C-alpha positions in Angstrom: 0.0 0.0 0.0 1.3 3.4 -1.0 0.1 6.6 0.7 0.5 10.0 -0.9 -0.8 13.4 0.0 -1.4 16.6 -2.0 -0.8 14.5 -5.2 -1.5 15.6 -8.8 -4.2 13.6 -10.5 -3.3 14.5 -14.0 -1.9 11.0 -14.8 -4.8 9.3 -13.0 -7.5 10.6 -15.4 -7.7 10.0 -19.1 -8.8 13.6 -19.8 -5.4 14.6 -18.6 -6.7 17.6 -16.7 -4.9 19.0 -13.7 -6.3 18.6 -10.2 -4.9 17.6 -6.8 -6.1 15.1 -4.2 -5.6 15.6 -0.5 -4.8 11.8 -0.2 -4.2 9.0 -2.7 -3.8 5.4 -1.5 -3.0 2.4 -3.7 -4.9 -0.8 -2.8 -3.3 -4.1 -4.0 -5.4 -6.6 -1.9 -8.1 -6.9 0.6 -5.7 -6.9 3.6 -4.4 -3.5 2.5 -7.9 -2.2 2.2 -9.0 -3.5 5.6 -5.9 -1.9 7.2 -6.7 1.4 5.6 -10.3 1.3 6.9 -9.0 1.5 10.5 -8.1 5.2 9.7 -11.0 5.9 7.4 -14.7 6.6 7.9 -16.7 6.6 4.6 -19.5 8.5 6.3 -17.2 11.4 7.2 -14.3 11.2 4.9 -14.9 12.3 1.3 -13.7 9.5 -1.0 -13.5 8.2 -4.5 -12.5 4.8 -5.9 -10.8 4.9 -9.2 -9.2 2.3 -11.5 -8.1 3.5 -15.0 -9.6 7.0 -14.5 -11.3 6.7 -17.9 -14.8 7.8 -16.9 -13.9 10.8 -14.7 -13.9 14.6 -15.1 -12.2 16.6 -12.4 -13.3 20.2 -12.4 -11.5 21.1 -9.2 -9.2 19.7 -6.6 -10.5 16.7 -4.7 -10.4 17.4 -1.0 -10.6 13.8 0.2 -9.3 10.3 -0.3 -8.6 8.7 -3.7 -8.6 4.9 -3.4 -6.6 3.6 -6.4 -7.6 0.0 -7.2 -4.6 -2.2 -8.1 -6.0 -5.6 -7.2 -4.7 -8.2 -9.8 -5.2 -11.8 -10.5 -7.2 -14.2 -12.7 -8.5 -17.5 -11.3 -10.5 -20.3 -13.0 -13.3 -21.4 -10.6 -15.3 -23.8 -12.7 -15.1 -25.5 -16.1 -17.6 -27.7 -17.9 -17.9 -28.9 -21.5 -19.9 -25.7 -22.3 -18.5 -22.9 -20.2 -15.8 -21.6 -17.9 -16.1 -19.4 -14.9 -13.3 -16.9 -14.3 -12.7 -14.7 -11.2 -10.8 -11.6 -12.1 -9.1 -9.0 -9.8 -11.0 -5.7 -9.9 -7.8 -3.8 -10.7 -7.0 -5.8 -13.9 -7.1 -3.8 -17.1 -10.5 -4.6 -18.8 -9.2 -4.6 -22.4 -6.3 -6.9 -21.5 -8.8 -9.3 -19.7 -11.0 -9.4 -22.8 -8.0 -10.1 -25.0 -7.1 -13.0 -22.6 -10.6 -14.5 -23.0 -10.6 -14.0 -26.8 -7.2 -15.7 -27.1 -8.7 -18.7 -25.4 -11.6 -18.8 -27.9 -14.2 -18.2 -25.2 -17.2 -16.1 -26.1 -19.2 -13.5 -24.2 -17.0 -10.4 -24.0 -15.6 -10.0 -27.5 -18.0 -7.1 -28.4 -16.5 -5.2 -25.4 -13.0 -5.3 -26.7 -10.8 -2.2 -26.3 -13.1 -0.5 -23.7 -10.8 1.4 -21.4 -10.8 1.1 -17.6 -10.6 -1.7 -15.1 -12.6 -4.9 -14.4 -14.0 -3.5 -11.2 -15.6 -0.6 -13.0 -17.3 -2.8 -15.6 -20.2 -4.0 -13.4 -20.5 -0.6 -11.6 -21.0 1.1 -14.9 -22.6 -2.0 -16.6 -20.4 -1.2 -19.6 -21.7 -2.1 -23.0 -20.9 -1.7 -26.7 -22.0 -3.0 -30.1 -25.2 -4.7 -28.9 -23.7 -6.4 -25.7 -23.5 -5.4 -22.0 -21.2 -6.9 -19.5 -24.2 -8.1 -17.5 -24.8 -10.8 -20.1 -21.7 -12.7 -19.0 -21.7 -11.5 -15.3 -22.1 -14.1 -12.5 -21.2 -12.3 -9.3 -18.8 -10.0 -7.6 -17.1 -9.7 -4.2 -17.0 -6.3 -2.6 -15.8 -4.9 0.7 -18.1 -2.7 2.8 -16.1 0.5 3.5 -17.9 1.0 6.8 -17.6 -2.4 8.3 -14.7 -3.9 6.3 -16.8 -7.1 5.7 -16.9 -8.8 2.3 -20.1 -9.6 0.6 -20.9 -11.5 -2.6 -23.4 -9.7 -5.0 -25.1 -12.0 -7.5 -26.7 -10.8 -10.7 -30.2 -9.8 -9.4 -28.6 -8.0 -6.4 -26.6 -5.7 -8.7 -29.8 -4.2 -10.3 -28.2 -3.6 -13.6 -29.6 -1.0 -15.9 -28.4 1.0 -18.9 -24.9 2.1 -17.8 -26.1 1.7 -14.3 -26.1 -0.6 -11.2 -26.8 -0.5 -7.5 -23.3 0.7 -7.0 -24.1 4.0 -8.8 -27.5 4.3 -7.1 -28.6 3.1 -3.6 -25.2 1.7 -2.6 -23.1 4.4 -4.2 -19.8 5.0 -2.4 -20.4 2.2 0.1 -18.5 -0.7 -1.5 -15.0 -1.4 -2.9 -15.2 -4.1 -5.6 -12.5 -6.8 -5.0 -13.1 -9.2 -7.9 -15.7 -10.1 -10.5 -16.7 -13.5 -11.9 -17.8 -14.0 -15.5 -19.2 -17.0 -17.3 -17.7 -17.5 -20.8 -18.9 -19.8 -23.5 -16.8 -22.5 -25.1 -19.3 -22.6 -28.0 -19.8 -18.9 -28.5 -23.1 -17.3 -29.4 -21.8 -14.3 -31.5 -23.7 -11.0 -31.5 -23.6 -9.2 -34.8 -26.8 -7.1 -34.6 -24.8 -3.8 -34.7 -24.9 -2.7 -38.3 -21.1 -2.1 -38.8 -20.4 -5.5 -37.4 -23.0 -7.1 -39.7 -21.4 -5.3 -42.6 -17.9 -6.4 -41.6 -18.9 -10.0 -41.9 -21.2 -9.7 -44.9 -20.4 -12.6 -47.3 -18.1 -14.3 -44.9 -18.4 -18.1 -44.3 -19.6 -19.2 -40.9 -16.2 -20.7 -40.0 -14.6 -17.3 -40.6 -16.8 -15.5 -38.0 -14.9 -16.4 -34.8 -14.6 -14.8 -31.4 -11.2 -13.5 -32.4 -12.6 -12.1 -35.7 -15.4 -10.3 -34.0 -13.0 -8.8 -31.4 -10.7 -7.5 -34.2 -13.7 -6.1 -36.1 -14.8 -4.3 -32.9 -11.3 -2.9 -32.4 -11.1 -1.7 -35.9 -14.5 0.1 -35.6 -13.5 1.7 -32.2 -10.2 2.9 -33.5 -11.9 4.5 -36.6 -14.3 6.4 -34.4 -12.6 7.0 -31.0 -9.3 8.8 -30.2 -6.5 7.0 -28.4 -6.6 8.2 -24.8 -2.8 7.9 -24.7 -2.4 10.7 -27.3 -5.6 12.8 -27.0 -7.3 13.3 -23.6 -10.8 12.0 -23.5 -13.2 9.8 -21.5 -14.8 7.9 -24.3 -18.5 8.5 -24.7 -19.3 11.6 -22.6 -23.1 11.2 -22.7 -25.5 8.3 -22.4 -27.7 7.5 -25.4 -31.1 8.9 -24.4 -34.1 6.6 -24.2 -37.5 8.1 -24.9 -41.1 6.8 -24.9 -42.8 5.7 -28.1 -45.1 8.7 -28.2 -42.3 11.2 -28.0 -40.3 9.3 -30.5 -43.1 9.3 -33.0 -43.3 13.1 -32.8 -39.5 13.4 -33.2 -39.5 10.9 -36.1 -42.1 13.0 -38.0 -40.0 16.1 -37.6 -36.7 14.3 -38.2 -37.4 11.3 -40.4 -33.7 10.5 -40.9 -33.2 10.0 -37.1 -31.6 6.6 -36.3 -33.2 4.6 -33.5 -33.0 1.3 -31.6 -36.1 -0.2 -30.0 -35.7 -1.2 -26.4 -37.7 -3.1 -23.8 -41.1 -1.7 -22.7 -41.7 -0.1 -26.1 -39.0 2.6 -25.4 -36.7 3.9 -28.1 -32.9 4.6 -27.8 -31.6 7.5 -29.9 -27.9 7.8 -30.5 -26.6 10.8 -28.6 -23.8 11.3 -31.1 -26.3 11.9 -33.9 -28.2 14.5 -31.8 -25.0 16.3 -31.0 -23.9 16.3 -34.6 -27.3 17.6 -35.8 -26.9 20.4 -33.2 -23.7 21.4 -35.1 -21.1 20.4 -32.5 -19.1 17.7 -34.3 -15.5 18.9 -34.6 -16.1 22.3 -33.0 -14.1 23.8 -30.1 -15.1 26.0 -27.2 -12.2 27.5 -25.3 -9.6 24.8 -25.0 -12.0 21.9 -25.1 -13.4 20.3 -28.3 -15.8 17.7 -29.8 -13.9 14.9 -31.6 -14.1 15.3 -35.4 -14.8 11.6 -36.0 -17.4 11.0 -33.2 -19.6 13.7 -31.8 -20.2 11.7 -28.6 -16.6 12.2 -27.5 -15.3 15.4 -25.9 -11.5 15.8 -26.1 -8.8 17.8 -24.4 -6.4 18.8 -27.2 -3.8 19.6 -24.5 -4.6 22.7 -22.4 -8.3 22.3 -21.4 -9.2 22.5 -17.8 -12.0 20.5 -16.2 -14.1 23.6 -16.0 -13.7 24.2 -19.8 -14.7 20.6 -20.6 -17.7 20.9 -18.4 -18.8 24.2 -20.0 -18.6 22.6 -23.4 -20.7 19.7 -22.2 -23.3 21.9 -20.7 -23.5 24.0 -23.9 -24.0 20.9 -25.9 -26.8 19.8 -23.6 -28.5 23.1 -23.9 -28.4 23.1 -27.7 -29.6 19.5 -28.0 -32.5 20.2 -25.7 -33.4 23.4 -27.6 -33.5 21.5 -30.9 -34.9 18.1 -29.9 -36.4 18.5 -26.4 -34.1 15.7 -25.2 -32.0 16.0 -22.0 -28.6 14.4 -22.5 -27.3 12.7 -19.3 -23.5 12.5 -18.8 -22.0 9.1 -18.7 -18.9 10.6 -17.2 -18.6 11.2 -13.5 -18.2 14.9 -13.0 -16.4 16.0 -9.8 
């Protein structure tokens, strides 16, 4: 366990904005976390758990405790003729973990290739991409209660997964430190190619050519064509959630904007791509102050180098205002703003 005070957070957030934390503690295992909790009260001490820092926007200094998750390890807990269960340390890099499963030929996570962040953040955010969410392979997770230091197992229903959401972002927000996550992967994969660019990538291909590895590589190619590399251009991936509207509201919008793309959801709701809304509002490729909207994907706000967290927030709020003015839709940030 490493303990630092008054530390710069610039290298700990993928936007690359400058902010300082009062304390930063690295956590490598449960024993270190339990030791820390003897000097820490989550009810009184402001705190934030981070992994890769890929879904954060610091707009000011953080006057509290940053708990940096560095818990590693991959353990096989069950194997049958049809599937394998893997328990993964919450501080493992998500993209590397997906690559590991793909290399084994196991299906379930290939559509989530190249998503930045750590394994522990995946169920908290219920990450998803290209027609798949992590919950579809999720079995359970172990988490430590920051108040009591006790460990609890959360199964699928208890996590209350929703669109980019879970109980850990709602009723239990800030109360738990995820230690590990268990996923069930398929030895005979059921591939998901409903996303149009993926369907197009495999059009005319023979069935034996459409493998887990091929799908993963296609996803990576699509992501790289649309999203900037966080190592070279500061960003947090998709800044906003794709809004979901009721059927009646969608019908009115579709009459006014017949070219609007959409995706039917459960309960007759309709998901509308936030990137399309932002682009129609005229923000794709534009800059406000030192912050900008990525020229290849309007859903991504970038820091070309000198933007502050406040400048990025101002740009995001301006986009929200313009989209609401034009479409009557409120965009909700996917990024945690602090």
